[in-house]
Backbone atoms as SQL, in Angstrom:
CREATE TABLE atoms (id INTEGER PRIMARY KEY, chain TEXT, resi INTEGER, resn TEXT, atom TEXT, x REAL, y REAL, z REAL);
INSERT INTO atoms VALUES
  (1, 'A', 1, 'MET', 'N', -19.743, -31.841, -25.696),
  (2, 'A', 1, 'MET', 'CA', -19.333, -32.802, -24.978),
  (3, 'A', 1, 'MET', 'C', -19.546, -33.051, -23.490),
  (4, 'A', 2, 'SER', 'N', -21.103, -32.650, -23.798),
  (5, 'A', 2, 'SER', 'CA', -22.026, -32.520, -22.650),
  (6, 'A', 2, 'SER', 'C', -22.962, -33.506, -22.963),
  (7, 'A', 3, 'ASP', 'N', -22.355, -35.126, -21.846),
  (8, 'A', 3, 'ASP', 'CA', -23.270, -36.590, -22.094),
  (9, 'A', 3, 'ASP', 'C', -23.985, -36.562, -20.902),
  (10, 'A', 4, 'ASP', 'N', -24.662, -36.987, -20.670),
  (11, 'A', 4, 'ASP', 'CA', -25.250, -37.341, -19.281),
  (12, 'A', 4, 'ASP', 'C', -24.527, -38.020, -18.099),
  (13, 'A', 5, 'SER', 'N', -23.203, -38.820, -18.691),
  (14, 'A', 5, 'SER', 'CA', -21.604, -39.278, -17.499),
  (15, 'A', 5, 'SER', 'C', -21.204, -38.700, -16.426),
  (16, 'A', 6, 'THR', 'N', -21.259, -37.034, -17.480),
  (17, 'A', 6, 'THR', 'CA', -20.331, -35.994, -16.500),
  (18, 'A', 6, 'THR', 'C', -21.210, -35.341, -15.493),
  (19, 'A', 7, 'SER', 'N', -22.406, -35.361, -15.359),
  (20, 'A', 7, 'SER', 'CA', -22.719, -34.981, -14.519),
  (21, 'A', 7, 'SER', 'C', -22.578, -35.644, -13.358),
  (22, 'A', 8, 'ASP', 'N', -22.586, -36.920, -13.483),
  (23, 'A', 8, 'ASP', 'CA', -22.250, -38.071, -12.400),
  (24, 'A', 8, 'ASP', 'C', -21.008, -37.436, -11.706),
  (25, 'A', 9, 'GLN', 'N', -20.244, -36.870, -12.077),
  (26, 'A', 9, 'GLN', 'CA', -18.892, -37.060, -11.715),
  (27, 'A', 9, 'GLN', 'C', -18.816, -35.747, -10.621),
  (28, 'A', 10, 'PRO', 'N', -17.614, -36.188, -9.488),
  (29, 'A', 10, 'PRO', 'CA', -17.601, -35.462, -8.148),
  (30, 'A', 10, 'PRO', 'C', -17.371, -33.813, -8.365),
  (31, 'A', 11, 'SER', 'N', -17.398, -32.987, -7.894),
  (32, 'A', 11, 'SER', 'CA', -17.142, -31.373, -8.320),
  (33, 'A', 11, 'SER', 'C', -15.471, -31.767, -9.118),
  (34, 'A', 12, 'ASP', 'N', -14.753, -32.081, -7.889),
  (35, 'A', 12, 'ASP', 'CA', -13.271, -32.005, -7.740),
  (36, 'A', 12, 'ASP', 'C', -12.971, -32.120, -9.383),
  (37, 'A', 13, 'SER', 'N', -13.357, -33.158, -10.319),
  (38, 'A', 13, 'SER', 'CA', -12.756, -33.175, -11.550),
  (39, 'A', 13, 'SER', 'C', -13.441, -32.351, -12.313),
  (40, 'A', 14, 'GLU', 'N', -14.682, -31.395, -12.009),
  (41, 'A', 14, 'GLU', 'CA', -15.065, -30.469, -12.643),
  (42, 'A', 14, 'GLU', 'C', -14.230, -28.852, -12.698),
  (43, 'A', 15, 'SER', 'N', -14.025, -29.487, -11.195),
  (44, 'A', 15, 'SER', 'CA', -13.275, -27.726, -11.453),
  (45, 'A', 15, 'SER', 'C', -11.187, -27.919, -11.984),
  (46, 'A', 16, 'HIS', 'N', -10.943, -29.742, -12.196),
  (47, 'A', 16, 'HIS', 'CA', -9.544, -30.065, -12.895),
  (48, 'A', 16, 'HIS', 'C', -10.203, -29.746, -14.258),
  (49, 'A', 17, 'THR', 'N', -11.131, -30.181, -14.360),
  (50, 'A', 17, 'THR', 'CA', -11.407, -30.199, -16.089),
  (51, 'A', 17, 'THR', 'C', -11.484, -28.374, -16.717),
  (52, 'A', 18, 'THR', 'N', -12.189, -27.417, -15.455),
  (53, 'A', 18, 'THR', 'CA', -11.899, -25.721, -15.531),
  (54, 'A', 18, 'THR', 'C', -10.602, -25.014, -15.428),
  (55, 'A', 19, 'ALA', 'N', -9.969, -26.064, -14.973),
  (56, 'A', 19, 'ALA', 'CA', -8.355, -25.331, -14.366),
  (57, 'A', 19, 'ALA', 'C', -7.622, -25.161, -15.949),
  (58, 'A', 20, 'THR', 'N', -8.104, -26.958, -16.328),
  (59, 'A', 20, 'THR', 'CA', -6.893, -27.469, -17.686),
  (60, 'A', 20, 'THR', 'C', -7.671, -26.102, -18.715),
  (61, 'A', 21, 'ASP', 'N', -9.041, -26.076, -18.928),
  (62, 'A', 21, 'ASP', 'CA', -9.687, -25.040, -19.908),
  (63, 'A', 21, 'ASP', 'C', -8.980, -23.939, -19.909),
  (64, 'A', 22, 'GLN', 'N', -9.044, -23.350, -18.791),
  (65, 'A', 22, 'GLN', 'CA', -8.323, -21.947, -18.272),
  (66, 'A', 22, 'GLN', 'C', -6.611, -22.066, -18.471),
  (67, 'A', 23, 'GLU', 'N', -6.227, -22.759, -18.765),
  (68, 'A', 23, 'GLU', 'CA', -4.746, -23.013, -18.981),
  (69, 'A', 23, 'GLU', 'C', -4.494, -23.157, -20.345),
  (70, 'A', 24, 'ILE', 'N', -5.593, -23.764, -20.836),
  (71, 'A', 24, 'ILE', 'CA', -5.658, -23.963, -22.176),
  (72, 'A', 24, 'ILE', 'C', -6.082, -22.000, -23.013),
  (73, 'A', 25, 'ASP', 'N', -6.838, -21.908, -22.412),
  (74, 'A', 25, 'ASP', 'CA', -7.355, -20.187, -23.083),
  (75, 'A', 25, 'ASP', 'C', -6.354, -19.295, -22.546),
  (76, 'A', 26, 'SER', 'N', -5.800, -19.672, -21.211),
  (77, 'A', 26, 'SER', 'CA', -4.469, -18.232, -21.145),
  (78, 'A', 26, 'SER', 'C', -3.413, -18.778, -22.171),
  (79, 'A', 27, 'GLU', 'N', -3.526, -20.039, -22.628),
  (80, 'A', 27, 'GLU', 'CA', -2.383, -20.198, -23.658),
  (81, 'A', 27, 'GLU', 'C', -2.547, -19.516, -25.298),
  (82, 'A', 28, 'GLN', 'N', -3.827, -19.565, -25.566),
  (83, 'A', 28, 'GLN', 'CA', -4.909, -18.990, -26.902),
  (84, 'A', 28, 'GLN', 'C', -4.954, -17.453, -26.298),
  (85, 'A', 29, 'SER', 'N', -5.217, -17.034, -25.265),
  (86, 'A', 29, 'SER', 'CA', -5.465, -15.403, -25.110),
  (87, 'A', 29, 'SER', 'C', -4.541, -14.796, -25.957),
  (88, 'A', 30, 'PRO', 'N', -2.561, -14.477, -25.527),
  (89, 'A', 30, 'PRO', 'CA', -2.568, -13.665, -26.707),
  (90, 'A', 30, 'PRO', 'C', -2.588, -13.333, -27.784),
  (91, 'A', 31, 'GLU', 'N', -3.032, -15.491, -28.642),
  (92, 'A', 31, 'GLU', 'CA', -3.861, -14.716, -29.810),
  (93, 'A', 31, 'GLU', 'C', -4.914, -14.250, -30.468),
  (94, 'A', 32, 'ARG', 'N', -5.886, -14.575, -29.491),
  (95, 'A', 32, 'ARG', 'CA', -7.051, -13.688, -29.633),
  (96, 'A', 32, 'ARG', 'C', -6.888, -12.504, -29.583),
  (97, 'A', 33, 'ALA', 'N', -5.846, -11.613, -28.641),
  (98, 'A', 33, 'ALA', 'CA', -5.683, -10.624, -28.419),
  (99, 'A', 33, 'ALA', 'C', -4.930, -9.869, -29.129),
  (100, 'A', 34, 'ASP', 'N', -4.406, -10.642, -30.391),
  (101, 'A', 34, 'ASP', 'CA', -3.235, -10.253, -31.185),
  (102, 'A', 34, 'ASP', 'C', -4.871, -9.768, -32.548),
  (103, 'A', 35, 'SER', 'N', -5.324, -10.886, -32.619),
  (104, 'A', 35, 'SER', 'CA', -6.416, -10.624, -33.741),
  (105, 'A', 35, 'SER', 'C', -7.969, -9.578, -33.085),
  (106, 'A', 36, 'GLU', 'N', -7.658, -9.526, -32.101),
  (107, 'A', 36, 'GLU', 'CA', -9.168, -8.617, -31.344),
  (108, 'A', 36, 'GLU', 'C', -8.339, -7.642, -31.353),
  (109, 'A', 37, 'SER', 'N', -7.259, -7.054, -30.854),
  (110, 'A', 37, 'SER', 'CA', -6.784, -5.488, -31.065),
  (111, 'A', 37, 'SER', 'C', -5.724, -5.421, -32.095),
  (112, 'A', 38, 'GLY', 'N', -5.978, -5.726, -33.158),
  (113, 'A', 38, 'GLY', 'CA', -5.221, -5.434, -34.594),
  (114, 'A', 38, 'GLY', 'C', -3.412, -5.380, -34.135),
  (115, 'A', 39, 'GLY', 'N', -3.139, -6.654, -33.707),
  (116, 'A', 39, 'GLY', 'CA', -2.004, -6.621, -33.174),
  (117, 'A', 39, 'GLY', 'C', -1.258, -6.412, -32.029),
  (118, 'A', 40, 'LYS', 'N', -1.554, -6.141, -31.306),
  (119, 'A', 40, 'LYS', 'CA', -1.391, -5.631, -29.740),
  (120, 'A', 40, 'LYS', 'C', -0.959, -7.228, -28.667),
  (121, 'A', 41, 'SER', 'N', 0.049, -7.331, -27.990),
  (122, 'A', 41, 'SER', 'CA', -0.544, -8.592, -27.418),
  (123, 'A', 41, 'SER', 'C', -0.964, -8.213, -26.272),
  (124, 'A', 42, 'GLY', 'N', -1.822, -9.757, -25.363),
  (125, 'A', 42, 'GLY', 'CA', -2.887, -9.127, -24.471),
  (126, 'A', 42, 'GLY', 'C', -1.312, -8.780, -23.803),
  (127, 'A', 43, 'ARG', 'N', -2.836, -8.146, -22.307),
  (128, 'A', 43, 'ARG', 'CA', -2.067, -7.713, -21.377),
  (129, 'A', 43, 'ARG', 'C', -1.615, -8.499, -20.295),
  (130, 'A', 44, 'ASP', 'N', -2.430, -9.600, -19.757),
  (131, 'A', 44, 'ASP', 'CA', -1.837, -10.435, -18.765),
  (132, 'A', 44, 'ASP', 'C', -1.077, -11.618, -18.913),
  (133, 'A', 45, 'ILE', 'N', 0.104, -11.232, -17.701),
  (134, 'A', 45, 'ILE', 'CA', 0.893, -12.438, -17.686),
  (135, 'A', 45, 'ILE', 'C', 0.713, -13.286, -16.578),
  (136, 'A', 46, 'VAL', 'N', 0.702, -14.410, -17.340),
  (137, 'A', 46, 'VAL', 'CA', 0.297, -15.788, -16.484),
  (138, 'A', 46, 'VAL', 'C', 1.469, -15.826, -15.359),
  (139, 'A', 47, 'VAL', 'N', 1.967, -16.200, -14.344),
  (140, 'A', 47, 'VAL', 'CA', 3.091, -16.352, -13.648),
  (141, 'A', 47, 'VAL', 'C', 2.531, -17.253, -12.355),
  (142, 'A', 48, 'PRO', 'N', 3.498, -18.310, -11.922),
  (143, 'A', 48, 'PRO', 'CA', 2.956, -18.914, -10.864),
  (144, 'A', 48, 'PRO', 'C', 2.744, -18.190, -9.491),
  (145, 'A', 49, 'MET', 'N', 1.617, -19.048, -8.961),
  (146, 'A', 49, 'MET', 'CA', 0.946, -18.122, -7.019),
  (147, 'A', 49, 'MET', 'C', 2.528, -17.867, -6.746),
  (148, 'A', 50, 'ARG', 'N', 3.568, -18.427, -6.664),
  (149, 'A', 50, 'ARG', 'CA', 4.434, -17.732, -5.625),
  (150, 'A', 50, 'ARG', 'C', 5.029, -16.544, -6.374),
  (151, 'A', 51, 'VAL', 'N', 5.576, -16.662, -7.188),
  (152, 'A', 51, 'VAL', 'CA', 5.974, -15.298, -8.195),
  (153, 'A', 51, 'VAL', 'C', 4.803, -14.442, -8.124),
  (154, 'A', 52, 'TYR', 'N', 3.702, -14.582, -8.370),
  (155, 'A', 52, 'TYR', 'CA', 2.385, -13.506, -7.972),
  (156, 'A', 52, 'TYR', 'C', 2.662, -12.715, -7.027),
  (157, 'A', 53, 'LYS', 'N', 2.810, -13.324, -5.878),
  (158, 'A', 53, 'LYS', 'CA', 2.845, -13.160, -4.651),
  (159, 'A', 53, 'LYS', 'C', 3.538, -11.832, -4.252),
  (160, 'A', 54, 'ALA', 'N', 4.734, -12.510, -4.499),
  (161, 'A', 54, 'ALA', 'CA', 6.082, -11.863, -4.478),
  (162, 'A', 54, 'ALA', 'C', 5.712, -10.492, -5.446),
  (163, 'A', 55, 'VAL', 'N', 5.385, -10.398, -6.224),
  (164, 'A', 55, 'VAL', 'CA', 5.491, -9.603, -7.645),
  (165, 'A', 55, 'VAL', 'C', 4.665, -8.364, -7.007),
  (166, 'A', 56, 'THR', 'N', 3.472, -8.900, -6.633),
  (167, 'A', 56, 'THR', 'CA', 2.132, -7.871, -5.876),
  (168, 'A', 56, 'THR', 'C', 2.673, -7.310, -4.809),
  (169, 'A', 57, 'VAL', 'N', 3.314, -8.122, -3.793),
  (170, 'A', 57, 'VAL', 'CA', 3.929, -7.697, -2.289),
  (171, 'A', 57, 'VAL', 'C', 4.796, -6.434, -2.385),
  (172, 'A', 58, 'PHE', 'N', 5.608, -6.685, -3.386),
  (173, 'A', 58, 'PHE', 'CA', 7.352, -5.915, -3.221),
  (174, 'A', 58, 'PHE', 'C', 6.876, -4.812, -4.409),
  (175, 'A', 59, 'THR', 'N', 6.123, -5.060, -5.364),
  (176, 'A', 59, 'THR', 'CA', 5.620, -3.902, -5.664),
  (177, 'A', 59, 'THR', 'C', 4.634, -2.491, -5.651),
  (178, 'A', 60, 'THR', 'N', 3.753, -2.916, -4.625),
  (179, 'A', 60, 'THR', 'CA', 2.970, -2.139, -3.836),
  (180, 'A', 60, 'THR', 'C', 3.820, -1.507, -3.181),
  (181, 'A', 61, 'LEU', 'N', 4.335, -2.184, -2.190),
  (182, 'A', 61, 'LEU', 'CA', 5.554, -1.654, -1.574),
  (183, 'A', 61, 'LEU', 'C', 6.262, -0.312, -1.695),
  (184, 'A', 62, 'PHE', 'N', 7.210, -1.108, -2.750),
  (185, 'A', 62, 'PHE', 'CA', 8.070, 0.179, -3.865),
  (186, 'A', 62, 'PHE', 'C', 6.793, 0.961, -4.090),
  (187, 'A', 63, 'ALA', 'N', 5.765, 0.993, -4.746),
  (188, 'A', 63, 'ALA', 'CA', 5.045, 2.125, -4.936),
  (189, 'A', 63, 'ALA', 'C', 4.280, 3.285, -4.515),
  (190, 'A', 64, 'VAL', 'N', 3.924, 2.328, -3.063),
  (191, 'A', 64, 'VAL', 'CA', 3.425, 3.376, -1.946),
  (192, 'A', 64, 'VAL', 'C', 4.840, 4.106, -1.597),
  (193, 'A', 65, 'ALA', 'N', 6.150, 3.376, -1.463),
  (194, 'A', 65, 'ALA', 'CA', 7.143, 4.168, -0.909),
  (195, 'A', 65, 'ALA', 'C', 7.804, 5.491, -1.944),
  (196, 'A', 66, 'THR', 'N', 7.342, 4.513, -3.040),
  (197, 'A', 66, 'THR', 'CA', 7.915, 6.164, -4.070),
  (198, 'A', 66, 'THR', 'C', 6.981, 7.159, -3.965),
  (199, 'A', 67, 'VAL', 'N', 5.712, 6.742, -4.046),
  (200, 'A', 67, 'VAL', 'CA', 4.857, 8.076, -4.067),
  (201, 'A', 67, 'VAL', 'C', 4.892, 8.840, -2.833),
  (202, 'A', 68, 'VAL', 'N', 4.845, 8.397, -1.966),
  (203, 'A', 68, 'VAL', 'CA', 4.963, 9.319, -0.347),
  (204, 'A', 68, 'VAL', 'C', 6.034, 9.976, -0.761),
  (205, 'A', 69, 'GLY', 'N', 7.513, 9.276, -0.672),
  (206, 'A', 69, 'GLY', 'CA', 8.462, 9.739, -1.213),
  (207, 'A', 69, 'GLY', 'C', 8.700, 11.072, -1.980),
  (208, 'A', 70, 'GLY', 'N', 7.885, 10.739, -3.125),
  (209, 'A', 70, 'GLY', 'CA', 7.493, 12.011, -4.234),
  (210, 'A', 70, 'GLY', 'C', 7.195, 12.880, -3.604),
  (211, 'A', 71, 'PHE', 'N', 6.128, 12.678, -2.670),
  (212, 'A', 71, 'PHE', 'CA', 4.909, 13.943, -1.882),
  (213, 'A', 71, 'PHE', 'C', 5.831, 14.761, -0.762),
  (214, 'A', 72, 'VAL', 'N', 6.532, 13.785, -0.618),
  (215, 'A', 72, 'VAL', 'CA', 7.464, 14.647, 0.713),
  (216, 'A', 72, 'VAL', 'C', 8.889, 15.270, 0.183),
  (217, 'A', 73, 'LEU', 'N', 9.089, 15.336, -1.274),
  (218, 'A', 73, 'LEU', 'CA', 9.974, 15.689, -1.824),
  (219, 'A', 73, 'LEU', 'C', 9.521, 17.451, -2.399),
  (220, 'A', 74, 'LEU', 'N', 8.371, 16.707, -3.096),
  (221, 'A', 74, 'LEU', 'CA', 7.214, 18.106, -3.879),
  (222, 'A', 74, 'LEU', 'C', 6.805, 19.108, -2.274),
  (223, 'A', 75, 'ASP', 'N', 6.853, 18.258, -1.446),
  (224, 'A', 75, 'ASP', 'CA', 6.618, 19.429, -0.006),
  (225, 'A', 75, 'ASP', 'C', 7.811, 20.471, 0.453),
  (226, 'A', 76, 'LEU', 'N', 8.653, 19.537, 0.071),
  (227, 'A', 76, 'LEU', 'CA', 9.986, 20.191, 0.800),
  (228, 'A', 76, 'LEU', 'C', 10.567, 21.118, -0.318),
  (229, 'A', 77, 'ALA', 'N', 10.493, 21.076, -1.423),
  (230, 'A', 77, 'ALA', 'CA', 10.541, 21.849, -2.366),
  (231, 'A', 77, 'ALA', 'C', 9.752, 22.932, -2.643),
  (232, 'A', 78, 'THR', 'N', 8.846, 22.659, -2.482),
  (233, 'A', 78, 'THR', 'CA', 7.261, 23.837, -2.238),
  (234, 'A', 78, 'THR', 'C', 7.347, 24.916, -0.760),
  (235, 'A', 79, 'ASP', 'N', 8.041, 24.218, 0.040),
  (236, 'A', 79, 'ASP', 'CA', 8.063, 24.514, 1.236),
  (237, 'A', 79, 'ASP', 'C', 6.701, 24.832, 2.038),
  (238, 'A', 80, 'ARG', 'N', 6.303, 23.263, 1.994),
  (239, 'A', 80, 'ARG', 'CA', 4.413, 22.873, 2.267),
  (240, 'A', 80, 'ARG', 'C', 3.725, 24.013, 1.306),
  (241, 'A', 81, 'ALA', 'N', 3.753, 24.204, -0.152),
  (242, 'A', 81, 'ALA', 'CA', 3.027, 25.224, -0.868),
  (243, 'A', 81, 'ALA', 'C', 3.116, 26.178, -0.446),
  (244, 'A', 82, 'GLN', 'N', 3.772, 27.179, 0.440),
  (245, 'A', 82, 'GLN', 'CA', 3.791, 28.265, 1.124),
  (246, 'A', 82, 'GLN', 'C', 5.139, 28.943, 0.594),
  (247, 'A', 83, 'ALA', 'N', 5.639, 28.977, -0.518),
  (248, 'A', 83, 'ALA', 'CA', 6.859, 29.361, -1.343),
  (249, 'A', 83, 'ALA', 'C', 6.480, 30.011, -2.535),
  (250, 'A', 84, 'THR', 'N', 6.914, 30.900, -2.364),
  (251, 'A', 84, 'THR', 'CA', 7.283, 32.107, -3.907),
  (252, 'A', 84, 'THR', 'C', 7.335, 31.294, -5.005),
  (253, 'A', 85, 'VAL', 'N', 7.087, 31.630, -6.452),
  (254, 'A', 85, 'VAL', 'CA', 7.707, 30.770, -7.517),
  (255, 'A', 85, 'VAL', 'C', 8.582, 31.123, -7.310),
  (256, 'A', 86, 'SER', 'N', 9.756, 32.197, -6.817),
  (257, 'A', 86, 'SER', 'CA', 11.396, 32.268, -6.955),
  (258, 'A', 86, 'SER', 'C', 11.642, 31.377, -5.969),
  (259, 'A', 87, 'GLU', 'N', 11.118, 31.130, -4.995),
  (260, 'A', 87, 'GLU', 'CA', 11.452, 29.771, -3.770),
  (261, 'A', 87, 'GLU', 'C', 11.608, 28.610, -3.842),
  (262, 'A', 88, 'ILE', 'N', 10.741, 28.437, -5.274),
  (263, 'A', 88, 'ILE', 'CA', 11.161, 26.748, -5.254),
  (264, 'A', 88, 'ILE', 'C', 11.948, 26.320, -5.533),
  (265, 'A', 89, 'GLN', 'N', 12.375, 24.994, -5.018),
  (266, 'A', 89, 'GLN', 'CA', 13.239, 24.533, -5.696),
  (267, 'A', 89, 'GLN', 'C', 13.097, 23.284, -6.763),
  (268, 'A', 90, 'PRO', 'N', 13.474, 24.034, -8.266),
  (269, 'A', 90, 'PRO', 'CA', 12.997, 22.855, -9.033),
  (270, 'A', 90, 'PRO', 'C', 13.403, 21.649, -9.548),
  (271, 'A', 91, 'LEU', 'N', 14.678, 21.225, -9.172),
  (272, 'A', 91, 'LEU', 'CA', 15.497, 19.875, -9.515),
  (273, 'A', 91, 'LEU', 'C', 14.892, 19.007, -8.338),
  (274, 'A', 92, 'VAL', 'N', 14.031, 19.427, -7.052),
  (275, 'A', 92, 'VAL', 'CA', 13.609, 18.456, -5.647),
  (276, 'A', 92, 'VAL', 'C', 12.364, 18.637, -6.472),
  (277, 'A', 93, 'ALA', 'N', 11.769, 19.562, -6.826),
  (278, 'A', 93, 'ALA', 'CA', 10.312, 19.378, -7.289),
  (279, 'A', 93, 'ALA', 'C', 9.973, 18.412, -8.057),
  (280, 'A', 94, 'LEU', 'N', 10.892, 18.458, -9.523),
  (281, 'A', 94, 'LEU', 'CA', 10.645, 17.283, -10.358),
  (282, 'A', 94, 'LEU', 'C', 11.312, 15.945, -9.895),
  (283, 'A', 95, 'LEU', 'N', 12.203, 16.025, -9.138),
  (284, 'A', 95, 'LEU', 'CA', 12.601, 14.583, -8.404),
  (285, 'A', 95, 'LEU', 'C', 11.510, 13.906, -7.751),
  (286, 'A', 96, 'GLY', 'N', 10.683, 14.437, -7.008),
  (287, 'A', 96, 'GLY', 'CA', 9.532, 14.493, -6.702),
  (288, 'A', 96, 'GLY', 'C', 8.063, 13.915, -7.176),
  (289, 'A', 97, 'ILE', 'N', 8.177, 14.770, -8.706),
  (290, 'A', 97, 'ILE', 'CA', 7.195, 14.540, -9.693),
  (291, 'A', 97, 'ILE', 'C', 7.823, 13.253, -10.061),
  (292, 'A', 98, 'GLY', 'N', 9.257, 12.967, -10.224),
  (293, 'A', 98, 'GLY', 'CA', 9.508, 11.543, -11.275),
  (294, 'A', 98, 'GLY', 'C', 9.205, 10.553, -10.232),
  (295, 'A', 99, 'LEU', 'N', 9.192, 10.583, -8.939),
  (296, 'A', 99, 'LEU', 'CA', 8.677, 9.478, -8.043),
  (297, 'A', 99, 'LEU', 'C', 7.583, 9.068, -7.717),
  (298, 'A', 100, 'ILE', 'N', 6.554, 10.334, -8.272),
  (299, 'A', 100, 'ILE', 'CA', 5.259, 9.738, -7.724),
  (300, 'A', 100, 'ILE', 'C', 5.093, 8.888, -9.351),
  (301, 'A', 101, 'VAL', 'N', 5.222, 9.444, -10.271),
  (302, 'A', 101, 'VAL', 'CA', 5.303, 8.761, -11.905),
  (303, 'A', 101, 'VAL', 'C', 5.766, 7.346, -11.783),
  (304, 'A', 102, 'GLY', 'N', 6.775, 7.303, -10.805),
  (305, 'A', 102, 'GLY', 'CA', 6.989, 6.000, -11.297),
  (306, 'A', 102, 'GLY', 'C', 6.668, 4.747, -10.216),
  (307, 'A', 103, 'GLY', 'N', 6.181, 5.648, -9.360),
  (308, 'A', 103, 'GLY', 'CA', 5.376, 4.497, -8.612),
  (309, 'A', 103, 'GLY', 'C', 4.127, 3.901, -9.145),
  (310, 'A', 104, 'ALA', 'N', 3.638, 5.002, -9.971),
  (311, 'A', 104, 'ALA', 'CA', 2.550, 4.895, -9.962),
  (312, 'A', 104, 'ALA', 'C', 2.376, 3.841, -10.927),
  (313, 'A', 105, 'ALA', 'N', 3.208, 4.048, -12.258),
  (314, 'A', 105, 'ALA', 'CA', 3.752, 3.433, -13.450),
  (315, 'A', 105, 'ALA', 'C', 4.305, 1.773, -13.086),
  (316, 'A', 106, 'ALA', 'N', 4.858, 1.689, -11.811),
  (317, 'A', 106, 'ALA', 'CA', 5.095, 0.500, -11.011),
  (318, 'A', 106, 'ALA', 'C', 3.999, -0.006, -10.302),
  (319, 'A', 107, 'TYR', 'N', 3.303, -0.182, -10.218),
  (320, 'A', 107, 'TYR', 'CA', 1.796, -0.433, -9.321),
  (321, 'A', 107, 'TYR', 'C', 1.229, -0.947, -10.926),
  (322, 'A', 108, 'ALA', 'N', 0.997, 0.017, -11.990),
  (323, 'A', 108, 'ALA', 'CA', 0.445, -0.211, -13.160),
  (324, 'A', 108, 'ALA', 'C', 0.613, -1.650, -13.682),
  (325, 'A', 109, 'PHE', 'N', 1.968, -1.504, -13.793),
  (326, 'A', 109, 'PHE', 'CA', 2.645, -2.581, -14.535),
  (327, 'A', 109, 'PHE', 'C', 2.456, -3.960, -13.417),
  (328, 'A', 110, 'SER', 'N', 2.342, -3.781, -12.195),
  (329, 'A', 110, 'SER', 'CA', 1.999, -5.124, -11.683),
  (330, 'A', 110, 'SER', 'C', 0.802, -5.830, -11.490),
  (331, 'A', 111, 'THR', 'N', -0.041, -4.949, -11.999),
  (332, 'A', 111, 'THR', 'CA', -1.851, -4.990, -12.196),
  (333, 'A', 111, 'THR', 'C', -1.427, -6.077, -13.547),
  (334, 'A', 112, 'ARG', 'N', -0.629, -6.049, -14.096),
  (335, 'A', 112, 'ARG', 'CA', -0.857, -7.471, -15.263),
  (336, 'A', 112, 'ARG', 'C', -0.069, -8.391, -14.993),
  (337, 'A', 113, 'PHE', 'N', 0.260, -9.339, -14.215),
  (338, 'A', 113, 'PHE', 'CA', 0.112, -10.368, -13.790),
  (339, 'A', 113, 'PHE', 'C', -0.681, -10.720, -13.098),
  (340, 'A', 114, 'ARG', 'N', -1.208, -11.681, -12.994),
  (341, 'A', 114, 'ARG', 'CA', -2.227, -13.141, -12.540),
  (342, 'A', 114, 'ARG', 'C', -1.453, -14.367, -12.521),
  (343, 'A', 115, 'ALA', 'N', -2.096, -14.955, -11.302),
  (344, 'A', 115, 'ALA', 'CA', -1.708, -16.477, -10.934),
  (345, 'A', 115, 'ALA', 'C', -2.581, -17.788, -12.163),
  (346, 'A', 116, 'GLU', 'N', -2.026, -18.550, -12.112),
  (347, 'A', 116, 'GLU', 'CA', -1.998, -19.793, -13.351),
  (348, 'A', 116, 'GLU', 'C', -3.776, -20.046, -12.635),
  (349, 'A', 117, 'GLY', 'N', -4.108, -20.028, -11.666),
  (350, 'A', 117, 'GLY', 'CA', -5.453, -20.677, -11.186),
  (351, 'A', 117, 'GLY', 'C', -6.735, -19.162, -11.394),
  (352, 'A', 118, 'MET', 'N', -5.943, -18.129, -11.732),
  (353, 'A', 118, 'MET', 'CA', -7.095, -16.920, -11.143),
  (354, 'A', 118, 'MET', 'C', -7.482, -16.949, -12.816),
  (355, 'A', 119, 'GLY', 'N', -8.959, -15.984, -12.686),
  (356, 'A', 119, 'GLY', 'CA', -9.783, -16.063, -13.240),
  (357, 'A', 119, 'GLY', 'C', -9.479, -14.982, -14.521),
  (358, 'A', 120, 'LYS', 'N', -10.041, -14.883, -16.127),
  (359, 'A', 120, 'LYS', 'CA', -9.665, -14.148, -17.105),
  (360, 'A', 120, 'LYS', 'C', -9.970, -12.573, -16.624),
  (361, 'A', 121, 'SER', 'N', -9.558, -12.252, -17.656),
  (362, 'A', 121, 'SER', 'CA', -9.258, -10.573, -16.854),
  (363, 'A', 121, 'SER', 'C', -10.594, -10.041, -17.009),
  (364, 'A', 122, 'LYS', 'N', -11.063, -8.656, -16.500),
  (365, 'A', 122, 'LYS', 'CA', -12.847, -8.435, -17.127),
  (366, 'A', 122, 'LYS', 'C', -12.680, -8.256, -18.376),
  (367, 'A', 123, 'ASP', 'N', -11.885, -7.921, -19.292),
  (368, 'A', 123, 'ASP', 'CA', -11.655, -7.607, -20.609),
  (369, 'A', 123, 'ASP', 'C', -12.255, -8.380, -21.572),
  (370, 'A', 124, 'ASP', 'N', -11.961, -9.547, -21.228),
  (371, 'A', 124, 'ASP', 'CA', -12.504, -10.719, -22.053),
  (372, 'A', 124, 'ASP', 'C', -13.770, -10.500, -21.734),
  (373, 'A', 125, 'THR', 'N', -13.933, -10.818, -23.356),
  (374, 'A', 125, 'THR', 'CA', -15.947, -11.142, -23.077),
  (375, 'A', 125, 'THR', 'C', -16.325, -12.418, -23.883),
  (376, 'A', 126, 'ASP', 'N', -15.082, -13.203, -23.878),
  (377, 'A', 126, 'ASP', 'CA', -15.892, -14.455, -24.470),
  (378, 'A', 126, 'ASP', 'C', -15.946, -15.537, -23.325),
  (379, 'A', 127, 'GLU', 'N', -16.049, -14.959, -22.365),
  (380, 'A', 127, 'GLU', 'CA', -16.087, -15.296, -21.234),
  (381, 'A', 127, 'GLU', 'C', -17.201, -16.464, -20.627),
  (382, 'A', 128, 'GLY', 'N', -17.689, -17.702, -20.633),
  (383, 'A', 128, 'GLY', 'CA', -18.782, -18.086, -20.857),
  (384, 'A', 128, 'GLY', 'C', -19.232, -17.961, -18.994),
  (385, 'A', 129, 'SER', 'N', -20.631, -18.362, -18.686),
  (386, 'A', 129, 'SER', 'CA', -20.993, -18.179, -17.153),
  (387, 'A', 129, 'SER', 'C', -20.982, -19.018, -16.501),
  (388, 'A', 130, 'ASP', 'N', -20.228, -19.330, -15.497),
  (389, 'A', 130, 'ASP', 'CA', -20.344, -20.726, -14.280),
  (390, 'A', 130, 'ASP', 'C', -21.486, -20.593, -13.453),
  (391, 'A', 131, 'ASN', 'N', -22.537, -19.580, -13.340),
  (392, 'A', 131, 'ASN', 'CA', -22.687, -19.606, -11.890),
  (393, 'A', 131, 'ASN', 'C', -24.309, -19.980, -12.519),
  (394, 'A', 132, 'GLY', 'N', -24.765, -21.094, -12.991),
  (395, 'A', 132, 'GLY', 'CA', -25.835, -21.955, -12.688),
  (396, 'A', 132, 'GLY', 'C', -26.066, -22.311, -13.154);
């Protein structure tokens, strides 16, 4: 598809072609991931930019709040790590650890989202170089 007439086109049409190619690649990427990873589905979830921003902001806020809350509960349960084993409140400590794990899981899940115009994930090796 590379002939001499395409080099004279303005850069806007080239970016449009690139965006169209990315949309086609994003539609085909689950199939490629299925064939490459032995049947597992693709990791990325392509969403509109507005959804991406909302997911990123609110899951990061939730993750930070739950991780900090988990450490506060763990600190309270162990009396700032000064309590003996018999003085530790195990239910509060387990709740704190659960909040830490839950916040980490929420953040990890939110990193799977990407907007429609974003590039491919770094795990994709079939990506061509556009740097020159």
